[in-house]
Structures are given as structure tokens and as C-alpha cells.
N, C-alpha and C positions, 0 to 999 in steps of 0.2 A: 592403546599405549597408556593414555592418561588414567584409565581405570586400573590397569595393572600397577602403575606407580602409586595410585591412591591406596590400593590394597596393601602394598608394601609399607606404606606409612601408617596403616591401621584404619583407614577409612573403609566404610562399607558395612560395618557391624551395626545392624538395626537397633541393637540394645544400647549403643553408645554414640551413634551419630558422628559428628565431627569432633567430639571431645578428645579422643586419643591423639588426633593430629595436632590439636591446639596444645595439649599437654606435652607432646613431643617438642613443640617449639619452645615451651617454657623450660623443658629439660636442657635444651641447647643454651638458653639464656643462663641457666644455673652454671653450666660449665664456663661460660664467658665471665660471669660475675665472680666465681670462685678463683678463676685465674687472676683477675685483678686483685682480689683481697689477699690471696696467699702469696702471690709473687711481687706485688707492689705495695701492699699495706701492712707489711710486717708479719708474714706467716700467720695469718688469721683467716679463718673461714667465716663467711657470712651466710652460707647456705647449709653446710654440713656441720650440724651441731655436735655430732658424735666426735668428729675430728677436732672441733673447736674446744670441747671439754678436755680432750687429750692435750691439745696445744696449751690450754690454760694450766694444766698440770705441769707441763714443761716449764712454763713461765714462772709459776710459783716455786718450782725447784731451783730457779735461778739460771736456767739454761740460756746461754747467749743467743740473741736473735729473736727471742720471743717476748711479747709484751703482755703483762697482766691487764693493763687498762684496755688495750685494744681488744683482747678476748672478752673481757667483761662487757664492754660497749656492744660488741657483736652479739653476745648472748642476750642481753636485755633488749637490744633492737629487734632481734629475731622474735623474742617473746612478745614484744609490743605488736609486731606485725602479725603474729599468730593470733593474738587477741582481736586485732582488727579483722582478720579472716573469719574468726568465730562470730563476730558481730555481723559481718556480711552474710554468713550462713544462716543466722537467725532471721535476718531481713528477707533472705531469699525464699524462705519457706521450703516448698517442694521443688522449686524451679532450679534445676542444675545449671541450665544455660545462663539464666540471669546471674547466678552466683559467679560462674566462670567469666562471663563477659565483663561484669563489674570489676572483678579482681584483676583481670588483664588491663583494663583501663587505668585502675589505680596504680598497678605495678608500672605501667608505661609512664605515668606521671612521676613516680618516684625515681625511675631510671633517668628520665629527662632532667629532673632536678639534680641528680648526680652528675649528669653530663654538664649542666650549667655550672655546677660548683667546680668541676674539673677545668672548665674554661676560665672561671673566675680566678683560680689559683695558677693558671697557665700550665696545668698538668703537673704542678709541683706537689706531689703527695707527701713530701716531707713536711710541708706546712701543716701546722696543727689543725687548722680549720679544714683544710682539704682532706687530711688523713682521717680524722675522726668523723668528719661530716660524711665522707663517702662510706665509711663503715656503718654509720647510723642509717643512712638512707638505703643502702643496699641490704642491710640486715632487716630493715622493716619490709622491704619488697619480698625478700626470700621467706621471711616468717609467714607473711600473708599467703604467698604462693603455696607453701607447704600445708598450711591449715586448710586452704580451699581444696587442694588435691586430695587431702585426707578425707574431706567431707564428700567429695564427688565419688571416691572409691572406684575409679576406673581400674580394673585389674592391672597390676604391675606398672602403674603410672604414678609414682610418688613424686616425681620431678626433681627431688633434691638429694635422695639417698639411694644407694644401689646395693647395700649389704644383703637385704632379703631377696632382691632381684637376682643377684649372683648366686646366692644360696639355692634359690629355686631352680636355676638353670642346671646345677649339678645334682641337687638332692632329688628333685622330682623325676628326673630321668633315671636315676639309679633305683628309685623306689618303684618304678613301673607305673601303670595306670593306663587310661584310654589313650591309644596312640594319637588319634586326631586331636584330642584335647591337649595332650602334652606338646604336640607340634605347634599348636596355636599359641599356647602360653610361652613356648620357647621363642617364637618370633616376636611376641610382644616384649619379652625381656631383652632380647638382643637389640631391638629398636631403641629401647630406653638406654641401654649401655652405650650404644653407638652415638646416640644424640648427646649424651653427657661428654663422651670422648671427643666428639667433633667440637663442641663448644669450648672445652678446655684447651684442645690443641690450637684452634683458631685464636682463642684469647691469648694464649702464651706467645704464639707467633706475632700477632699484632702488637702485643705489649713490647716485645723485643724490637720490632721494626718501627713502631710509630707512637708507642706510649699508651697510657691509660685512656686518654680521651678517645682514641680510635676504637678501642674495645667497647667503650660505652656507646659510641655511635652505632656500632653493629648491633649491640644488645637492644638499644632503643629502637632501631630500625626493624629488627625482628619482632619486637613487641607491637609496634605500630601495625605491621602486617597481620599479626595474630588478632589485634583489635579489629581491624577491618574485616578479617575473615569471620570473626564471631558476630559482627554487627547484623548481618541478615537473619541470624538465628535467635537474636536475644529475646524475641517474644514467642518463640516456638512453643507449641503445646503437644508436639509429637511425643510418643512414649519415651524416647531416649532423653528428652529434655526435662522429664519430670521424675523426681526421686521416688523410689519404692513403688 
């Protein structure tokens, strides 16, 4: 039973080890975090920069309900986090698991800081410190996560965007190909879509029922679990743990 469940989550691929499962957890976190940013922080994305650039365009055009400053802070925070992820990748050398485990630990710290800030402002995200502070911290976390996922290059596991994933579901099936390979990629893609959906749905529900702090508690808890799951592997020299 546990082996079947593990395979459904993407475990068991000797080329990737536990990386797909860990990245799925980060994808759920993305849904949670973007639920907070879009629904509570002024219609801004901290993980989906394609959407955020569009939102910035709306704000520049003067559309009500959109903030130029919030979008700009989110974009630059994301870029800063991505730069940090690039630095981690350079430090990691060929060790994929070292890179991912350190990234998860740092992301956990950033989300816990976001949670502490939410407590400090008593969940009042209209307060300027809470509003822009949360955008900054969560944008840094998502930028780093995106950069690290890009470096790891686990198929269909970008953790923050699904445009190419959804395109692949439709286009690859229509284009034909090796049936077994297509089915495997379809399962990977569906897992990623479902993970993001679950994170967003749970985030929106908790936000409506209990506020921003509750969503951040769940995101931080999930990251702590992922950190603990990565810990036994962080010195692994198995083939999946080493790039190229």
C-alpha cells in the first residue's frame, strides 16, 4: 500500500530519488502562498511572475484594485530570491540533494519569518509593514524555490508555473509518441497540477475561515516536514543525488 502511494507521488524513479516528492510538497506551498498574496495582499502574485507582470500592467493602466508598488516589490523580491538560488546552485556544485535540502531549509526560515511578521501585526495585512513585508519575504522564498527547481531539472516539476505543464498534457498526447513514456509524463504533469490546485484551494479556504496566519502556519508546517524528509539524504552520493 505504502509503495503504491509512493509511486503515485512520484517516488521510486532511480534517476530522481526523493526529489519529485519533495518538489511536489514545494508546489503545494506555492499554491498556499499565492492564495495569500493574491487574495489578501492586493491581487499580487509572489510565485507566478507571468501573472504578476500582467497584474503590473493592469496597475499601470490604473485599473482599480491593483497596486503598482505591490507588484514591483513582488518582482524584485522574486529576482532577489532567484539570485540567492543561483548562488546556492554554484555552492552546491554537482550535488542536487545538497542544493534542494539547503533551499528548503532557507525557504522554511523565510516562511517562518513571514509567519512571525503576521503574528506581529496581528494578521492585519492592511498595515504597511505587514503588507509589503509579507510580499517581500514570500517573494524571496518563491524566487529561490523557482531557481533551484530550474537547476534540478526534474521533468515537469517547476513548482511555481504550470503553463508548459498544461501545454504538454494536451500537445504531447495529440502529437503521439511512445505510449509508456507519454503516460509517465502525463502522470507527472497531473501530479504537479493537482498539487498546485490543492495548495490554492486549501489556502483560499483557510484564508476565508481563519486568516493569513493560518495559511502561513500550514505552509511552514509543510516545509518543516519536507526539511525533515530531506535531512537523511543531504549527504547522499547515489546517482540521483549527483547532477549530470
